[in-house]
OpenMM code with the backbone's topology and positions (N, CA, C; nanometers):
from openmm import Vec3, app, unit

residues = "MET ILE GLU GLU ALA ARG LYS HIS LYS CYS PRO GLU PRO LYS PHE THR VAL ASN GLY PHE PHE THR ALA THR PHE TRP PRO PHE MET GLU ILE VAL GLN LYS VAL THR PRO LEU VAL THR PRO GLN VAL THR PRO GLN VAL ILE ALA VAL LEU LYS ALA ALA ARG THR VAL ARG SER ARG GLU GLU LEU GLN ARG THR VAL GLY LEU LYS ASP ARG GLN HIS PHE ARG LYS MET TYR ILE ASP SER LEU LEU SER VAL VAL GLN ASP ASN".split()
positions = [
    Vec3(-2.9547, -3.2582, 0.2151),
    Vec3(-3.0986, -3.2555, 0.2173),
    Vec3(-3.1559, -3.3400, 0.1037),
    Vec3(-3.0948, -3.3294, -0.0115),
    Vec3(-3.1417, -3.4079, -0.1254),
    Vec3(-3.1220, -3.5567, -0.0987),
    Vec3(-3.0069, -3.5925, -0.0415),
    Vec3(-2.9800, -3.7331, -0.0112),
    Vec3(-3.0795, -3.7868, 0.0908),
    Vec3(-3.1120, -3.7071, 0.1926),
    Vec3(-3.2086, -3.7512, 0.2933),
    Vec3(-3.3468, -3.7703, 0.2307),
    Vec3(-3.3852, -3.6800, 0.1411),
    Vec3(-3.5144, -3.6946, 0.0730),
    Vec3(-3.5169, -3.8243, -0.0066),
    Vec3(-3.4103, -3.8508, -0.0783),
    Vec3(-3.4028, -3.9751, -0.1569),
    Vec3(-3.4069, -4.0975, -0.0664),
    Vec3(-3.3335, -4.0899, 0.0436),
    Vec3(-3.3276, -4.2004, 0.1393),
    Vec3(-3.4670, -4.2365, 0.1913),
    Vec3(-3.5513, -4.1346, 0.2101),
    Vec3(-3.6860, -4.1573, 0.2622),
    Vec3(-3.7914, -4.1660, 0.1518),
    Vec3(-3.7428, -4.1780, 0.0267),
    Vec3(-3.8296, -4.1934, -0.0897),
    Vec3(-3.9261, -4.0763, -0.1072),
    Vec3(-3.8793, -3.9574, -0.0736),
    Vec3(-3.9583, -3.8354, -0.0891),
    Vec3(-3.9126, -3.7618, -0.2145),
    Vec3(-3.9991, -3.6796, -0.2717),
    Vec3(-3.9546, -3.5960, -0.3835),
    Vec3(-3.8410, -3.5045, -0.3383),
    Vec3(-3.7537, -3.4685, -0.4310),
    Vec3(-3.6432, -3.3808, -0.3946),
    Vec3(-3.6965, -3.2459, -0.3491),
    Vec3(-3.6312, -3.1858, -0.2496),
    Vec3(-3.6763, -3.0555, -0.2019),
    Vec3(-3.6536, -2.9469, -0.3068),
    Vec3(-3.7309, -2.8413, -0.2948),
    Vec3(-3.7173, -2.7265, -0.3832),
    Vec3(-3.6462, -2.6165, -0.3044),
    Vec3(-3.5432, -2.5581, -0.3621),
    Vec3(-3.4669, -2.4535, -0.2964),
    Vec3(-3.4918, -2.3207, -0.3660),
    Vec3(-3.5160, -2.2163, -0.2879),
    Vec3(-3.5325, -2.0824, -0.3435),
    Vec3(-3.4526, -1.9838, -0.2602),
    Vec3(-3.4039, -1.8816, -0.3278),
    Vec3(-3.3312, -1.7743, -0.2604),
    Vec3(-3.3884, -1.6428, -0.3115),
    Vec3(-3.4476, -1.5677, -0.2212),
    Vec3(-3.4998, -1.4362, -0.2564),
    Vec3(-3.4853, -1.3446, -0.1346),
    Vec3(-3.3618, -1.3267, -0.0942),
    Vec3(-3.3347, -1.2549, 0.0294),
    Vec3(-3.3251, -1.3515, 0.1472),
    Vec3(-3.3957, -1.4641, 0.1378),
    Vec3(-3.3921, -1.5707, 0.2373),
    Vec3(-3.3693, -1.7008, 0.1638),
    Vec3(-3.3120, -1.7967, 0.2313),
    Vec3(-3.2955, -1.9310, 0.1762),
    Vec3(-3.4127, -2.0139, 0.2253),
    Vec3(-3.4840, -2.0749, 0.1328),
    Vec3(-3.5988, -2.1578, 0.1686),
    Vec3(-3.5841, -2.2948, 0.1054),
    Vec3(-3.6080, -2.3972, 0.1850),
    Vec3(-3.6104, -2.5342, 0.1342),
    Vec3(-3.7508, -2.5882, 0.1597),
    Vec3(-3.8160, -2.6363, 0.0538),
    Vec3(-3.9504, -2.6914, 0.0652),
    Vec3(-3.9419, -2.8418, 0.0446),
    Vec3(-3.9991, -2.9157, 0.1394),
    Vec3(-3.9962, -3.0615, 0.1346),
    Vec3(-4.1374, -3.1140, 0.1159),
    Vec3(-4.1489, -3.2260, 0.0459),
    Vec3(-4.2773, -3.2916, 0.0244),
    Vec3(-4.2714, -3.4300, 0.0845),
    Vec3(-4.3835, -3.4746, 0.1416),
    Vec3(-4.3842, -3.6080, 0.2028),
    Vec3(-4.3889, -3.7179, 0.0975),
    Vec3(-4.3466, -3.8341, 0.1396),
    Vec3(-4.3594, -3.9540, 0.0579),
    Vec3(-4.5083, -3.9835, 0.0486),
    Vec3(-4.5622, -3.9980, -0.0694),
    Vec3(-4.7060, -4.0106, -0.0869),
    Vec3(-4.7642, -4.1371, -0.0260),
    Vec3(-4.6792, -4.2285, 0.0205),
    Vec3(-4.7302, -4.3458, 0.0920),
    Vec3(-4.8032, -4.3018, 0.2185),
    Vec3(-4.7703, -4.1830, 0.2675),
    Vec3(-4.8383, -4.1297, 0.3855),
    Vec3(-4.9880, -4.1220, 0.3591),
    Vec3(-5.0264, -4.0812, 0.2409),
    Vec3(-5.1685, -4.0730, 0.2071),
    Vec3(-5.2322, -4.2099, 0.2221),
    Vec3(-5.1630, -4.3132, 0.1786),
    Vec3(-5.2172, -4.4480, 0.1876),
    Vec3(-5.2278, -4.4933, 0.3323),
    Vec3(-5.1396, -4.4449, 0.4200),
    Vec3(-5.1465, -4.4819, 0.5607),
    Vec3(-5.2565, -4.4065, 0.6332),
    Vec3(-5.2829, -4.2837, 0.5919),
    Vec3(-5.3841, -4.2018, 0.6580),
    Vec3(-5.5232, -4.2384, 0.6126),
    Vec3(-5.5432, -4.2574, 0.4839),
    Vec3(-5.6780, -4.2752, 0.4317),
    Vec3(-5.7523, -4.3980, 0.4834),
    Vec3(-5.6864, -4.5087, 0.5193),
    Vec3(-5.7660, -4.6187, 0.5756),
    Vec3(-5.8312, -4.5819, 0.7090),
    Vec3(-5.7794, -4.4790, 0.7760),
    Vec3(-5.8343, -4.4381, 0.9043),
    Vec3(-5.9635, -4.3583, 0.8891),
    Vec3(-5.9907, -4.3123, 0.7699),
    Vec3(-6.1084, -4.2297, 0.7463),
    Vec3(-6.1922, -4.2927, 0.6361),
    Vec3(-6.3116, -4.2420, 0.6196),
    Vec3(-6.3996, -4.2991, 0.5181),
    Vec3(-6.3488, -4.2660, 0.3783),
    Vec3(-6.3812, -4.3481, 0.2782),
    Vec3(-6.3309, -4.3267, 0.1428),
    Vec3(-6.3661, -4.1897, 0.0843),
    Vec3(-6.4812, -4.1325, 0.1210),
    Vec3(-6.5169, -4.0042, 0.0630),
    Vec3(-6.4269, -3.8910, 0.1127),
    Vec3(-6.3509, -3.9138, 0.2180),
    Vec3(-6.2606, -3.8117, 0.2699),
    Vec3(-6.1275, -3.8138, 0.1950),
    Vec3(-6.0944, -3.9224, 0.1306),
    Vec3(-5.9659, -3.9364, 0.0624),
    Vec3(-5.9309, -3.8176, -0.0271),
    Vec3(-6.0191, -3.7695, -0.1122),
    Vec3(-5.9839, -3.6525, -0.1937),
    Vec3(-5.9508, -3.5296, -0.1090),
    Vec3(-6.0157, -3.5163, 0.0057),
    Vec3(-5.9864, -3.4032, 0.0935),
    Vec3(-5.8478, -3.4177, 0.1571),
    Vec3(-5.8107, -3.5383, 0.1961),
    Vec3(-5.6776, -3.5612, 0.2530),
    Vec3(-5.5718, -3.5285, 0.1479),
    Vec3(-5.5938, -3.5736, 0.0271),
    Vec3(-5.4997, -3.5449, -0.0819),
    Vec3(-5.4920, -3.3949, -0.1063),
    Vec3(-5.6060, -3.3271, -0.1035),
    Vec3(-5.6081, -3.1815, -0.1240),
    Vec3(-5.5293, -3.1088, -0.0150),
    Vec3(-5.5420, -3.1546, 0.1090),
    Vec3(-5.4665, -3.0926, 0.2187),
    Vec3(-5.3171, -3.1141, 0.1980),
    Vec3(-5.2780, -3.2354, 0.1629),
    Vec3(-5.1357, -3.2629, 0.1402),
    Vec3(-5.0801, -3.1804, 0.0250),
    Vec3(-5.1553, -3.1693, -0.0826),
    Vec3(-5.1091, -3.0885, -0.1951),
    Vec3(-5.0995, -2.9420, -0.1572),
    Vec3(-5.1981, -2.8914, -0.0862),
    Vec3(-5.1974, -2.7508, -0.0455),
    Vec3(-5.0838, -2.7230, 0.0515),
    Vec3(-5.0485, -2.8223, 0.1324),
    Vec3(-4.9437, -2.8042, 0.2327),
    Vec3(-4.8031, -2.8068, 0.1726),
    Vec3(-4.7927, -2.8247, 0.0432),
    Vec3(-4.6609, -2.8204, -0.0205),
    Vec3(-4.5992, -2.6815, -0.0119),
    Vec3(-4.6828, -2.5826, 0.0075),
    Vec3(-4.6326, -2.4478, 0.0338),
    Vec3(-4.6812, -2.4083, 0.1725),
    Vec3(-4.6112, -2.3178, 0.2345),
    Vec3(-4.6467, -2.2775, 0.3700),
    Vec3(-4.7853, -2.2132, 0.3682),
    Vec3(-4.8740, -2.2673, 0.4481),
    Vec3(-5.0106, -2.2160, 0.4582),
    Vec3(-5.0568, -2.2250, 0.6024),
    Vec3(-5.1451, -2.1373, 0.6375),
    Vec3(-5.2030, -2.1399, 0.7723),
    Vec3(-5.3064, -2.2517, 0.7806),
    Vec3(-5.3460, -2.2834, 0.9018),
    Vec3(-5.4513, -2.3823, 0.9216),
    Vec3(-5.5785, -2.3359, 0.8519),
    Vec3(-5.6074, -2.2084, 0.8617),
    Vec3(-5.7280, -2.1545, 0.7995),
    Vec3(-5.7252, -2.1708, 0.6469),
    Vec3(-5.6097, -2.1474, 0.5860),
    Vec3(-5.5975, -2.1637, 0.4412),
    Vec3(-5.6151, -2.3101, 0.4007),
    Vec3(-5.5529, -2.3999, 0.4771),
    Vec3(-5.5671, -2.5427, 0.4466),
    Vec3(-5.7121, -2.5872, 0.4621),
    Vec3(-5.7749, -2.5396, 0.5657),
    Vec3(-5.9143, -2.5758, 0.5923),
    Vec3(-6.0046, -2.5236, 0.4810),
    Vec3(-5.9797, -2.4040, 0.4356),
    Vec3(-6.0585, -2.3459, 0.3259),
    Vec3(-6.0388, -2.4264, 0.1971),
    Vec3(-5.9176, -2.4792, 0.1775),
    Vec3(-5.8868, -2.5585, 0.0586),
    Vec3(-5.9810, -2.6771, 0.0437),
    Vec3(-6.0129, -2.7406, 0.1550),
    Vec3(-6.1006, -2.8580, 0.1500),
    Vec3(-6.2461, -2.8246, 0.1813),
    Vec3(-6.2736, -2.6979, 0.2072),
    Vec3(-6.4119, -2.6540, 0.2267),
    Vec3(-6.4748, -2.6969, 0.3568),
    Vec3(-6.3943, -2.7079, 0.4620),
    Vec3(-6.4487, -2.7447, 0.5925),
    Vec3(-6.4558, -2.6216, 0.6831),
    Vec3(-6.5655, -2.6093, 0.7569),
    Vec3(-6.5851, -2.4914, 0.8406),
    Vec3(-6.5545, -2.5160, 0.9876),
    Vec3(-6.5704, -2.6383, 1.0330),
    Vec3(-6.5508, -2.6693, 1.1747),
    Vec3(-6.4022, -2.6846, 1.2056),
    Vec3(-6.3479, -2.5858, 1.2751),
    Vec3(-6.2041, -2.5818, 1.3048),
    Vec3(-6.1588, -2.7031, 1.3860),
    Vec3(-6.2342, -2.7372, 1.4896),
    Vec3(-6.1964, -2.8492, 1.5764),
    Vec3(-6.1975, -2.9820, 1.4990),
    Vec3(-6.2984, -3.0027, 1.4168),
    Vec3(-6.3070, -3.1250, 1.3360),
    Vec3(-6.1884, -3.1322, 1.2386),
    Vec3(-6.1584, -3.0207, 1.1730),
    Vec3(-6.0471, -3.0185, 1.0789),
    Vec3(-5.9163, -3.0515, 1.1497),
    Vec3(-5.8920, -2.9907, 1.2648),
    Vec3(-5.7686, -3.0163, 1.3394),
    Vec3(-5.7597, -3.1634, 1.3815),
    Vec3(-5.8687, -3.2151, 1.4362),
    Vec3(-5.8677, -3.3521, 1.4872),
    Vec3(-5.8577, -3.4558, 1.3750),
    Vec3(-5.9399, -3.4411, 1.2716),
    Vec3(-5.9487, -3.5441, 1.1684),
    Vec3(-5.8401, -3.5331, 1.0604),
    Vec3(-5.7845, -3.4156, 1.0406),
    Vec3(-5.6877, -3.3971, 0.9330),
    Vec3(-5.5482, -3.3664, 0.9876),
    Vec3(-5.5349, -3.2549, 1.0542),
    Vec3(-5.4022, -3.2115, 1.0981),
    Vec3(-5.3417, -3.3105, 1.1975),
    Vec3(-5.4140, -3.3442, 1.3038),
    Vec3(-5.3597, -3.4369, 1.4039),
    Vec3(-5.3297, -3.5735, 1.3431),
    Vec3(-5.4191, -3.6232, 1.2564),
    Vec3(-5.3975, -3.7537, 1.1924),
    Vec3(-5.2737, -3.7514, 1.1033),
    Vec3(-5.2609, -3.6463, 1.0224),
    Vec3(-5.1450, -3.6360, 0.9338),
    Vec3(-5.0156, -3.6223, 1.0138),
    Vec3(-5.0178, -3.5423, 1.1184),
    Vec3(-4.8974, -3.5241, 1.2002),
    Vec3(-4.8574, -3.6546, 1.2687),
    Vec3(-4.9544, -3.7323, 1.3136),
    Vec3(-4.9193, -3.8587, 1.3796),
    Vec3(-4.8526, -3.9546, 1.2833),
    Vec3(-4.8976, -3.9565, 1.1581),
    Vec3(-4.8357, -4.0439, 1.0575),
    Vec3(-4.6949, -3.9976, 1.0269),
    Vec3(-4.6760, -3.8673, 1.0105),
    Vec3(-4.5435, -3.8116, 0.9817),
    Vec3(-4.4485, -3.8406, 1.0957),
    Vec3(-4.4931, -3.8259, 1.2189),
    Vec3(-4.4081, -3.8504, 1.3348),
    Vec3(-4.3724, -3.9972, 1.3494),
    Vec3(-4.4581, -4.0864, 1.3033),
    Vec3(-4.4302, -4.2290, 1.3103),
    Vec3(-4.3253, -4.2712, 1.2089),
    Vec3(-4.3020, -4.1896, 1.1053),
    Vec3(-4.2055, -4.2253, 1.0003),
    Vec3(-4.0720, -4.1702, 1.0316),
] * unit.nanometer
topology = app.Topology()
chain = topology.addChain("A")
for resn in residues:
    res = topology.addResidue(resn, chain)
    for name in ("N", "CA", "C"):
        topology.addAtom(name, app.Element.getBySymbol(name[0]), res)
């Protein structure tokens, strides 16, 4: 897992054991640069906030609250779907 993270230029995963084995992975921050040109510059801090918040397992509602957006459909379309499409392309 560590070798794969390095291969894809991602930060090394974090491993925890507390009754369960958990591996947490972080994306290569170039993803932010690929996503942000698709949206207006004022959204960039919100995209970064979503990516940072997503470093730990969170629900859609928690992520949406992190950036202070109330419209569920807009958040899914403009943030979650956009981020997932970039991740899937890599």
